[in-house]
MARVOBA-13391 format. One record per residue (C-alpha): residue number from 0; y negated, z, x; residue in three letters. Coordinates in pm, 1 decimal. Example, Ala and Ser with C-alpha at 12.3 -4.5 7.8 and 13.67 -1.06 7.14 Angstrom:
REM residues 2
<pt tifi="0" Y="450.0" Z="780.0" X="1230.0" nuba="Ala"/>
<pt tifi="1" Y="106.0" Z="714.0" X="1367.0" nuba="Ser"/>
REM end
This chain:
REM residues 45
<pt tifi="0" Y="-452.5" Z="-286.2" X="3293.9" nuba="Met"/>
<pt tifi="1" Y="-479.5" Z="-30.1" X="3006.2" nuba="Pro"/>
<pt tifi="2" Y="-345.5" Z="-122.7" X="2657.8" nuba="Pro"/>
<pt tifi="3" Y="-623.1" Z="-217.7" X="2402.6" nuba="Pro"/>
<pt tifi="4" Y="-744.3" Z="70.3" X="2197.8" nuba="Ser"/>
<pt tifi="5" Y="-675.6" Z="87.1" X="1829.3" nuba="Pro"/>
<pt tifi="6" Y="-1038.5" Z="85.0" X="1751.8" nuba="Ser"/>
<pt tifi="7" Y="-1079.1" Z="-245.2" X="1945.6" nuba="Ala"/>
<pt tifi="8" Y="-1031.2" Z="-439.4" X="1610.0" nuba="Gly"/>
<pt tifi="9" Y="-808.9" Z="-737.9" X="1561.8" nuba="Gly"/>
<pt tifi="10" Y="-539.6" Z="-603.0" X="1329.5" nuba="Asn"/>
<pt tifi="11" Y="-766.9" Z="-364.4" X="1130.7" nuba="Ser"/>
<pt tifi="12" Y="-758.5" Z="-389.7" X="760.9" nuba="Leu"/>
<pt tifi="13" Y="-1059.2" Z="-499.0" X="562.2" nuba="Pro"/>
<pt tifi="14" Y="-1230.8" Z="-210.9" X="351.4" nuba="Gln"/>
<pt tifi="15" Y="-1088.1" Z="-213.2" X="18.8" nuba="Gln"/>
<pt tifi="16" Y="-1245.0" Z="-88.3" X="-308.2" nuba="Ser"/>
<pt tifi="17" Y="-1088.3" Z="217.0" X="-448.5" nuba="Pro"/>
<pt tifi="18" Y="-952.9" Z="-11.3" X="-747.0" nuba="Arg"/>
<pt tifi="19" Y="-790.4" Z="-240.0" X="-508.3" nuba="Glu"/>
<pt tifi="20" Y="-638.1" Z="57.2" X="-315.7" nuba="Thr"/>
<pt tifi="21" Y="-502.1" Z="199.2" X="-638.8" nuba="Gln"/>
<pt tifi="22" Y="-357.9" Z="-126.4" X="-734.1" nuba="Ala"/>
<pt tifi="23" Y="-189.9" Z="-155.5" X="-403.0" nuba="Glu"/>
<pt tifi="24" Y="-46.8" Z="186.1" X="-415.1" nuba="Asn"/>
<pt tifi="25" Y="92.1" Z="97.6" X="-762.6" nuba="Leu"/>
<pt tifi="26" Y="256.0" Z="-217.1" X="-633.5" nuba="Arg"/>
<pt tifi="27" Y="412.9" Z="-42.9" X="-359.5" nuba="Lys"/>
<pt tifi="28" Y="542.4" Z="242.5" X="-587.7" nuba="Met"/>
<pt tifi="29" Y="688.8" Z="-4.6" X="-826.7" nuba="Leu"/>
<pt tifi="30" Y="871.2" Z="-195.9" X="-556.0" nuba="Val"/>
<pt tifi="31" Y="1002.5" Z="120.4" X="-406.8" nuba="Ala"/>
<pt tifi="32" Y="1143.3" Z="224.5" X="-748.6" nuba="Met"/>
<pt tifi="33" Y="1275.6" Z="-124.0" X="-852.0" nuba="Ala"/>
<pt tifi="34" Y="1617.5" Z="-29.8" X="-755.3" nuba="Glu"/>
<pt tifi="35" Y="1640.0" Z="205.2" X="-1055.5" nuba="Asp"/>
<pt tifi="36" Y="1455.0" Z="52.2" X="-1358.9" nuba="Leu"/>
<pt tifi="37" Y="1494.1" Z="377.7" X="-1545.8" nuba="Arg"/>
<pt tifi="38" Y="1251.9" Z="551.2" X="-1308.2" nuba="Val"/>
<pt tifi="39" Y="997.6" Z="260.9" X="-1360.8" nuba="Val"/>
<pt tifi="40" Y="1029.0" Z="302.9" X="-1741.2" nuba="Phe"/>
<pt tifi="41" Y="988.3" Z="670.7" X="-1730.3" nuba="Ile"/>
<pt tifi="42" Y="675.1" Z="637.2" X="-1511.3" nuba="Lys"/>
<pt tifi="43" Y="513.1" Z="377.5" X="-1735.7" nuba="Leu"/>
<pt tifi="44" Y="586.3" Z="573.0" X="-2055.2" nuba="Ala"/>
REM end
């Protein structure tokens, strides 16, 4: 029995508006940089 194809659905993400996508990317970037707060402050300046 072949594995289900990725296009079969199930785990696919819902379509996001560009604003939601941008907010999610910003959140991921901030979480990734949280170890060094100086980088966060420089990016926000």
